[in-house]
N, C-alpha and C positions, 0 to 999 in steps of 0.2 A: 200598567203599560196598556190599558185596554179601554184609555179616556180618548177623545177625539184629540186632536193637536193641531194647534193653531201657530204657522210661523210668518212673521210679521218682518216686512222690509221698510225700516223707518222713513219718512222724508220731513221736511221743515211744516209743509202745509200740509201734505196728502200722503199716504202710506195704503201699501199693498198687504192682503191677506190673505193668507191659501190654508184652508181648512182639511185637512186630512183624517180621514174616519179610522175608529180603530184595525179595521182590514189593510188600510194602507194607498184608500184609494181618497181622489182628491173630492171632496165632499162641495165644497164651494169656495170661491174665487171673488175677490170684489178690491174696490179701494175704499178709501175713506178718508175724510177731511181732519183733520188735527184740530177741532175744536168740538163745542157740545153735542153737535148735529151728526158730526162723524164719530165722535165716542158712542152717541146712541146707537146707530146703524151698527157698529160694532156690537156693542152688548144684546140687539135682538139677532143676531146670525152668529152669534159664539156661545155654545152653551157657558154657563158659569164654572163645570167645574173640567172644563179644558185645560190641557197642557199648553200656554203659551210661551212662544221663543221669538227673539228677537237681537240686533246686535247693540250695543255696548256704546251707541254713539251719541250724540248732544241732547237729540230727543228723548234718551233711552229715561233718564229721570223722569219726567214730568209724566211718560207714558205708563211708566211704571206706577206711578201713584194714583194717576186715573184709574188704571187697571184695579188697584185695590179697592179705590172709592166704590167702584161698578160691583165688587165681590167676587172677583178673583183673587186666587191663593197660591194656585202653582204658575208661577214666574220662573223665566229661566233666560238670564241675561247671555249672550254669547261674547266670546271675546273674538273682538274683531280682527287682530291679527291673524291668529290662528285660524278664524272662520275665512278671511279671505285666502288663506293655503290651501285650506280645504276642498272650497268651494270655485277656485280658480277655474275660469274656463273663458272660450272664446264666444262663445253665447251670453250674453249678459243684459238683463233687466230685473224693472222689480217682480213682475210677476216669476220668473225663474229663481230669482234669489229666495223669494219669498216660498217659494215650492221647496229649495234645497233646505232651508232652514228647516222648514217641517219636517221632511226627510229625513234629517239627521238628528232630528230631536226625536222621532218616532223610535229610534234604532238605538239612540242611546249613546251617538256618538258625537254631541253637540260641546265643541270647547267652551266651560263655563267660563263667565267671568263675574264679578260682584259690586253691586250697587250699596255705596254707604248710604244711611238711612239720615233721615234729615238733620239730625243733632251731630253724627258726623260730621256730614257735607258741609256744618256751618262754619264748625270747629276746622276742617281743611281748608275752607276758603279764607277764616281769618287768618291763618298761620301761613297761607299761601303771597296773600296781600301782604306778608310783610317780607317775607321773602323778596316779593318783586321788587320791595320800598328799599329794602337792601339791596338788590341789585342798583337801582337808578341813583342811591346817593353812591355807592363806588363808581360808578362812571362820570357821573359829575363831577367827583373830588379829582379824576384823573384828568378832564377835561380842565379843571383848574389849574392844577399843579402842571400839565402842558402848557397852558397859556401863559404862566407866570416863566417856565423855561424858556419859553420860545423870545419872552421880552427880557430874557437874561435877569428877571428877578429872583427867582426861585434860591438860587444860589446864597443871595444876603439874608434872607429870611434866618431866624433865630432855629439853632439845632434842638430839634426836639426829636422820640421818638416817633410820635404821631406826625405824619404829615402834614394834616392840616388841625394843629392843637388850640386850645383856646390862647395861647403865646403867639402861635403863627397867625390867626386868625385876627388880632388886633393889630400885628403889623402888617396885614394884608388890607385890612380896614383903612390902616393911615397912608399908605400908598397915595402917591397922587402923579398922574402923566400927563395932569392941565391939557388932556383933549378926548378924543372919544373912547379912549381906551379905559378911562374911568368907568363911563356908563355900561362897556360890556363887564367889566369885571365885578360892578356893582348889581350887577344883573345875574351875574353868573351866582356870586355869593348869597344873593336872598333868596334864589332857587332852590339851593344845594340848604339852607333853613329851614325853609318850608317843606323840603322834603323829611328833614330831620324830624320837624315837627308834626309832621303826620304819623311818625313810627310810635308816638307818646301814646293815644287811645288804643292803638293797634297791641302794641305790649301791657298795656292796662287791663284789657279783655283776656288776652294769654294767660297772663299771670294768673288771674282769677279763676279760670280754668285748670293751670297747673297745681292750684292749690288743694283741687277735688281728686287729683291723679294720683294714685298709688307708684302706679308706673314712672309718673316721669319724677317723682320724686324718689324713685329707685335709681334710675339713669344720672339722677345729680349727684349720685353719691361718686361719680367718675368724676375725677379733677380736669377740668377745661370743657365741663359740661352744665351749662346753666339750664331753666326753667325753658327759654325759648329752644332752645335745640332738642333737650329732651323732649318737649310738647312733641314739635317737627318730627324725630325719629319717631315716636309712641303712636302718632297719627296714623303713620304709615302699617305698623305692625299691628297698632290695636290688640285683639285677645291673641297672645303668641300660642295659645292652646291651638289655633286653627292652622298650625304648621305641626305637621307630626313629628317633622326632625328639622336640622338645622337646614339641612339641604332644599328642604322647600320652602324656607326662607329666603334661601342664598337665591334661590331660582328667581323669587318675585321679584327681589331687589334688580336683577338681572347682572348678576358679581361673578357667574359662574360660565366657563369658557364654552362658547360654540362644539357642538360636539357632529364628526361628521365619520360614522362608524361605516365600514364594510368589509364584512366577514372578519377575517385575522389582523385587517388595519384600523387603527385607532388613528383618527384626526382631532385634535381640539387647538379650535381658532381664538379668536378675540372674544371679551367681554360679550355675552348676547345682547347687554343693554335693554332685555325687554320690560322691565319693571319701571315702575314710575322715575321719570327723573330725576324729581326734586329729592326723591328719599335718597337715591344715590349721591347727590348732590350734599344732602346733609349728613350722609356717614362721610364723604370724603373732607369734610370740614371738621367733624369730630375727629377724624387723624390725624388732622395738620393740629388740632389742638391738644389732643392727650397727647403725642409725640411731644410736644413743648414741656410735658410737666411728668412724663411718665418715661421711665429711661428702659424699661423693658420693652416698651412697646417700641420706643425709637430705634434700640438695639436688634429689634427684629427688621424693624425697616431698612437699619442700613445691613446686615445679614444678607435681607432679600436681593437687593440692590447688588451688591458685591456678587452674589450668586448667579443674578440673571445678568448681568451689568445694565439694567432696562430700569432707570428711575420711577416713570409711569407704573410699569408692571407689578416693581416692587410695593408703589402706594395701592394697587388695587389688590393684594395679595393682603398687605395689613389693613385693608377696608376690610376684607373679607374674615380674617382672624378678629377685627375688632368685633364685627357683626356677629359671629358665633359666641363671643363672650356676653355680650348683650342679649341675645338669647338664653345663654345658658342663666344669666342674673335675673331675666324675667321668668323663668321655667322655674326657678327654684326658689324663688326671691330672695336670692344672696343679692348683697353688698357687692360693689368694685372689689377686686380682689387686693387693690394695691390702694383701698379706700386713706383719705387722708379726714379721718371724722369730724377734728375741729374746721375743718374748711368747710363739710358737708353740712355740719351744723349752724355754719355762719349764711351759707344759703339758703338753707332751710327758713331760717330765722327771718331775711330780709325777703323771702316769697310769701313769707305769712302778714307780714307787720307793714310793706311797702306798696303801695299803690302802682308805682312805675318802676322797675326796676331796668337796667340796662343790659340788653341781651350779650354785651361783649363780657360783661361782668364773669368770672369764674373763680 
């Protein structure tokens, strides 16, 4: 705690740094550009043993990488949402913000966040891109179905489990309106096929990464969870030992209720949703797929729904139960309690031998 502290208010093109001495006095305050020239200025005015702090904003990743290249080792990234709550004031500018960050870091009150390393960031981007494509594909399918219903064609299509199965697509391709609607439908179907083709290279790369992950293979012992969903959950949890208890993981995922206690009065609100939204989305998908294949989880959901008279709340409680079981699996390295060993072997065999696997398989 005897080192110099530098608080930085990051900007896209220019940032502000405030340097505080070990005695708590402002030793320096300057702005610098976010380029080689600006980093050179920063390096000349901030000692290499300084404790540096800044918010987890868009520029945090490139700024952190440049600091490490310059020889800085003690780098702390502040949690933006919690920091905004602490330093909220009516007087706000870059100079004041950088000073507040520095002061909070000096006294050890800076709410910390975590930046992914380069490899983790690349994997996360790959998975998120696949999630984004899946959402776009789902929306495109809904548009096509809505269009067919509007034109009173949908009910005449072959009855299949999948709304846009191969059989139905063949029937759609043979439809003829003999006007501009043929072009509209043709473009919509081609756009859907284009989006679906883009999934293949992404899933191929995710598959390769999953082969080397023991955590992913462990989560694949859950019926209803294949390599893609397991990879997505695993990428957010990463090393489970960084969460001392399940409550820490639940807080990270944002699936705990808001708490507003005062004296002897305890108030519990909605889910905090403080954590990464894609992680909660993936956990929600996991609940839906596991409930289809596991009677115990389904019965738990039904019981909670009857008790609370609220389906959404029951779903959240089931998410929390499933997350607790995932935490236990990763901590103890035990397979799913109700594992179907033959199914797990088939999934792992496909993972090892197939280049591209459908993410909907389980």
